[in-house]
Structure formats: C-alpha cells, structure tokens
C-alpha distance (Angstrom), angle and dihedral (degrees) to the residues before:
residue distance angle dihedral
M1 . . .
A2 3.78 . .
F3 3.78 123.8 .
G4 3.80 121.7 -149.3
R5 3.77 119.6 -134.2
K6 3.79 111.8 -120.4
R7 3.79 112.4 -127.0
K8 3.77 116.7 -119.4
V9 3.79 116.2 -124.2
V10 3.79 135.7 -178.5
P11 3.84 105.1 -101.1
F12 3.79 112.2 -90.4
R13 3.81 138.6 -155.5
S14 3.78 134.6 -149.4
A15 3.80 121.0 -106.3
G16 3.80 90.2 -101.7
E17 3.78 91.8 49.9
L18 3.80 90.5 51.0
D19 3.80 88.7 53.5
A20 3.81 88.7 52.4
M21 3.81 90.2 50.5
A22 3.80 89.4 48.8
A23 3.81 89.2 54.6
A24 3.81 89.7 54.5
G25 3.79 89.4 44.4
A26 3.80 91.7 52.9
V27 3.81 88.8 57.5
V28 3.81 89.6 52.6
G29 3.80 91.0 48.3
A30 3.80 91.8 51.3
A31 3.80 91.1 48.7
L32 3.81 91.7 51.9
V33 3.80 92.1 50.2
A34 3.81 90.6 50.4
V35 3.80 91.6 48.6
R36 3.78 92.7 50.6
A37 3.80 91.1 50.7
A38 3.82 89.5 52.0
A39 3.82 95.1 46.6
V40 3.80 101.3 102.2
P41 3.81 130.9 136.5
G42 3.80 112.5 -70.5
V43 3.81 96.1 24.9
S44 3.80 116.3 120.3
T45 3.76 123.5 -130.4
L46 3.81 87.3 -121.6
E47 3.81 88.8 60.6
L48 3.81 88.4 52.2
D49 3.78 88.5 51.6
R50 3.80 90.9 54.2
V51 3.81 90.7 50.3
A52 3.80 91.1 53.8
E53 3.79 94.1 45.5
A54 3.80 91.8 50.7
V55 3.81 92.3 52.3
I56 3.80 91.8 47.4
R57 3.81 95.6 48.1
D58 3.81 93.6 42.4
A59 3.82 86.7 58.7
G60 3.80 91.1 54.5
A61 3.80 92.9 -107.0
V62 3.80 132.6 118.3
P63 3.83 126.6 -127.8
S64 3.81 107.9 -104.8
F65 3.80 94.3 -154.1
L66 3.80 99.8 49.5
G67 3.80 107.8 102.1
Y68 3.81 93.3 -0.5
H69 3.83 102.6 150.5
G70 3.80 85.7 -23.8
F71 3.82 97.8 -50.5
T72 3.81 109.1 157.8
G73 3.81 101.8 -153.3
S74 3.78 139.1 73.1
I75 3.80 88.6 -142.0
C76 3.78 136.1 30.5
S77 3.81 107.0 -124.5
S78 3.80 111.2 -164.4
V79 3.80 115.4 179.0
N80 3.82 126.0 -165.6
D81 3.84 108.7 -43.3
R82 3.81 92.4 15.7
V83 3.77 107.8 102.3
V84 3.81 104.6 -170.8
H85 3.81 143.2 -25.1
G86 3.80 96.7 41.4
I87 3.81 111.1 169.1
P88 3.82 115.1 -128.5
S89 3.80 111.0 -114.5
A90 3.80 137.9 -175.0
D91 3.81 87.4 -140.0
E92 3.81 95.5 57.5
L93 3.79 107.8 84.6
L94 3.78 121.2 -175.7
V95 3.79 119.1 -122.0
A96 3.77 130.4 -165.2
G97 3.79 111.0 -82.0
D98 3.80 96.1 29.4
L99 3.80 117.5 141.1
V100 3.80 106.9 -138.6
S101 3.80 128.4 -166.2
I102 3.80 115.7 -166.5
D103 3.80 119.7 -169.2
C104 3.79 115.8 -170.1
G105 3.79 136.8 178.3
A106 3.79 135.6 -176.5
V107 3.77 136.1 -178.1
L108 3.80 119.4 -147.2
D109 3.80 123.1 178.1
G110 3.79 88.9 -13.0
W111 3.82 96.7 -52.9
H112 3.80 126.0 110.7
G113 3.78 134.1 -138.0
D114 3.81 122.6 -170.0
S115 3.79 127.9 -176.2
A116 3.81 140.9 154.3
W117 3.78 134.1 -159.1
T118 3.81 132.4 -171.4
F119 3.80 119.8 -153.4
G120 3.77 140.7 154.1
V121 3.79 130.0 -107.7
G122 3.78 100.8 -123.7
D123 3.79 115.2 -41.7
I124 3.80 116.2 -2.9
I125 3.78 132.1 -167.1
E126 3.79 118.8 -91.1
A127 3.81 94.1 -111.3
D128 3.81 91.3 57.4
A129 3.80 92.2 46.6
M130 3.80 90.9 51.1
L131 3.81 91.1 47.1
S132 3.79 91.1 55.0
E133 3.80 90.9 45.4
A134 3.81 91.5 50.2
T135 3.79 90.6 51.6
R136 3.80 91.9 48.9
L137 3.80 91.4 48.9
S138 3.81 90.4 49.5
M139 3.80 89.9 52.7
E140 3.80 91.7 48.0
A141 3.81 90.6 51.0
G142 3.80 89.0 53.6
I143 3.80 91.5 48.0
A144 3.81 90.3 52.8
A145 3.83 89.1 57.7
M146 3.82 92.7 58.2
L147 3.79 93.1 107.3
P148 3.81 132.6 135.9
G149 3.79 111.2 -92.6
N150 3.79 96.0 23.8
R151 3.78 118.6 119.1
L152 3.78 126.4 -124.4
T153 3.79 95.0 -103.0
D154 3.79 91.0 50.3
V155 3.80 83.7 72.6
S156 3.82 91.2 46.6
H157 3.79 90.9 50.1
A158 3.80 91.5 47.7
I159 3.82 90.7 53.0
E160 3.80 90.7 50.3
S161 3.81 91.5 46.4
G162 3.80 88.8 51.4
T163 3.79 89.2 53.9
H164 3.80 92.2 50.4
A165 3.81 90.9 47.9
A166 3.81 89.3 53.4
E167 3.80 90.1 48.2
H168 3.80 89.9 53.7
A169 3.81 92.2 47.5
H170 3.81 93.7 46.3
G171 3.79 97.1 39.8
R172 3.80 94.8 -127.9
K173 3.80 142.7 86.0
Y174 3.79 126.9 -105.8
G175 3.78 128.4 -157.7
I176 3.81 114.4 -120.4
V177 3.80 102.3 -145.5
D178 3.79 109.8 -116.4
G179 3.79 122.9 -129.9
Y180 3.81 99.7 13.4
G181 3.79 129.7 91.1
G182 3.77 148.3 124.7
H183 3.77 131.3 -50.3
G184 3.75 148.7 -166.7
I185 3.79 115.9 -79.2
G186 3.79 138.6 -173.3
R187 3.79 127.3 102.2
E188 3.80 86.0 8.3
M189 3.78 127.6 43.2
H190 3.80 95.8 -130.8
M191 3.78 117.3 35.8
D192 3.78 136.7 153.0
P193 2.93 135.6 -52.1
F194 3.80 110.1 61.8
L195 3.81 110.4 -141.9
A196 3.80 114.5 -146.7
N197 3.80 119.1 -151.5
E198 3.80 93.5 -133.6
G199 3.78 139.6 25.5
A200 3.78 146.9 98.7
P201 3.82 117.8 -49.3
G202 3.79 129.1 -119.2
K203 3.79 101.2 49.8
G204 3.79 137.5 107.6
P205 3.79 132.0 29.9
E206 3.78 120.8 -20.7
L207 3.78 124.1 -104.1
V208 3.80 113.3 -124.0
V209 3.79 133.4 178.5
G210 3.80 106.3 -67.7
S211 3.82 96.8 24.0
T212 3.80 111.3 142.2
L213 3.79 130.4 -157.6
A214 3.78 136.7 169.1
I215 3.80 104.3 -130.2
E216 3.81 111.9 -158.3
P217 3.80 124.8 161.3
M218 3.80 119.1 -171.9
L219 3.80 118.7 -160.8
T220 3.79 134.0 179.0
L221 3.79 137.2 -160.5
G222 3.79 88.8 -122.5
T223 3.78 136.3 2.7
Y224 3.78 130.6 24.7
D225 3.83 89.8 -146.6
T226 3.80 122.0 100.5
D227 3.79 141.7 -175.2
I228 3.80 131.0 -154.8
L229 3.80 116.8 -127.1
D230 3.79 123.4 -126.2
D231 3.82 90.4 -94.1
G232 3.81 86.0 75.1
W233 3.80 93.4 -125.3
T234 3.79 116.8 57.0
V235 3.81 113.1 93.8
V236 3.82 114.6 -155.4
T237 3.79 134.8 179.9
T238 3.80 112.3 -102.6
D239 3.81 93.0 -134.4
G240 3.81 97.0 45.5
S241 3.80 93.1 -112.5
R242 3.78 118.5 149.6
S243 3.77 122.3 -100.8
A244 3.81 138.5 -156.4
H245 3.81 131.1 -157.1
W246 3.80 128.2 -167.6
E247 3.80 125.1 177.2
H248 3.78 141.9 172.4
T249 3.78 132.4 175.8
V250 3.81 105.5 -125.4
A251 3.81 136.4 -172.5
V252 3.79 131.3 -156.5
T253 3.81 112.1 -124.6
E254 3.79 136.2 171.5
D255 3.81 87.5 -108.6
G256 3.80 96.0 51.4
P257 3.81 135.2 -86.8
R258 3.80 115.9 -20.1
I259 3.80 118.5 -153.9
L260 3.79 107.5 -143.2
T261 3.82 97.0 -171.9
L262 3.79 101.1 58.3
R263 3.80 116.0 166.3
P264 3.81 121.0 -135.3
S265 3.79 111.8 -106.2
C-alpha cells in the first residue's frame, strides 16, 4: 500500500477570518498614523508609545507587543541606527532629521495585525529618504509575490529583487539585515514559517488562498551585521549606519494579495 506525501502549505484562514485580521490590522494602521502625526522634535519615544496604546485600547484591542517576552512597550521605536525592537523611553527625544521606524501590533477578537513604517522627523537627508523608499519598494515587491501556487522563498526572492531594483535606481548599495525577517501570523503574532528577506526562489511551503504572512524587509545604508544592546532587545547596525523597516500583514486571495494592515489616508 502506497502512502501519499501531504504537501506543505503556509497556514491559511477563511474569508471571515481574514476580515477579522483586517479589523485588527486597521487598528494597527490607525495607531501608526497617530504616532507619525505626534512624531515632532522634542517628543519622546515613550510619548509615541502612549499615543499608540491609546488608539489601540480605544478601538477595543490590546497591544500585541506589551508584555511579549517581557517587552515594556506597545510599539518598537527604532531611531536612526536602531534596526528593530527599540524600547520606547522618556529619555529618547526626537530631533529634526531623525529617521524613525515604528513597529506596532494589536490583537482584536483573538486575531493579530502587525505593521511597521519608517518616516522622517521633519526634513531628512536624501540618503535617508532613498533608504526608506528602497525598503518600501522591497516590501511591495514581496507583497506582489503573495499569489496562490508560489512558494515561500518566491516571496523572499521577490523582496531581494526589489532591493536590487532600488539599488539600480538609486545608484548605491543597501545592506539587507541578516538574521531578521517576516513570519506567519494569525491567532498568534509570530508563527511559522520564518520569511527571509533574500534567497533563491522555489523552496518552502506553498502559498494557498488564505495564507497570511507578515512581510518586513529591513535595509541599511551600510552593513548587514547587527548587535543587540545591553537592554536585550534593541538591534543596532554594527557600523552605525541608518536603517529602515517597512512591514504589512498580507493575505493570499483569489483576486491577488490583500493587505490586512491598511492605514487610513
């Protein structure tokens, strides 16, 4: 008697469950918009954290990050050379020209949304603006690969290809941060599979209608190497170069990729 080998797929949700995730994602999007509006010179990253938490709780949701493995913020606030997982602090005051990455998550009715956005405080230098644009374009290239029948690393390869396309357009190289990437998401914030931001296509589990992933490239103006500060959380570039981080929670549908963490315009 022969036994068939079950194909591996990226975990998937029903249409109703995707709508529930989109509701959580809308809360995250609203929180990010509020944080960006509040991010002016002299404001602390802890104040930004309080803005995000208020938006999330006012919507009847709960911050996903707060208390996660002991994390003390409702957002990750990563400024300049800080790549991800920056802890909001009353002592960290924004100044004009800062490049700020805010990562935010919320859980509503048991479903998670997770999204990140990089922006400048006031006017920023051209190199920083291009870095953020390159990271956004890399994310969008990954989103475009969220199609039924694709494999997990088709998304990884698309993200990397988006980075290289931005490098060609900008006439410079970017560092693809090593060791960090996207992930599955649903009833938990971080689920398998891990989604690398570079790599060969055609490998890993298959994407099917309803599969959900958090797609989140992180690029730098220099190295791909990072260190973790003594706080045990904050990831920084080893050469002090600035970093950008963009993220959306995305679903595969029959009609194309669906962004579940849309921000209000």
